[in-house]
Steps between C-alpha positions, in 0.01 A plus 500: 500500500208736536147364457426722198817372325397136550146581383642643179709185444203267563287671235546198269250308293515161668256381768753476781647853464146646464391320818817606686440861394140480620623365835741793532229751410277335768769556766682166482845467656814459289872437538775528238817308582745748355793344684434146375572465126487147354512362148165469326588142413514407869148641551376310194638172639350559846157582355515192276570279800229663718220507247399130534487537880286813471260316272478202737417731786234681299680833476343712230771665290526777241765513229747252655566308180549827310740629765703179489544539125593869518737456792664192348567682173630816660812367677575830677509622858164623628340661805190348643233601742152421623160666522247361746141605449314667788321187622805271460331267253733573207878527496669636185868456428645735247838498326670822390811578295811528710474881504132486602400687187270248335272208578626164373217276623238471773320204651204468735415233756174476694507328836281188483327590827408847370286399199160667473213277602 
């Protein structure tokens, strides 16, 4: 997927997709796993299990609860990918429709050791 295509898809109204888009505009790296399609329900279950651990470790998150709800209700195959901002402090995971034509959800996670002082 070309950068400009992903930028168009991330032009959503939630905090995580806005931040992922800003990271892309700023030169962040990205990967779309077009050969790895998994049910949205599986992603919802994984995120649900990982969220308590992320909180215990002090990982700042964006839109995880919202994504769990959206992915859990969708029950369809999806593509996923990541955007890493230029300094490596934020990682965004995005979920696209199986054909890659629309954004389903996006989450952000800030590394605990990369918080601003």
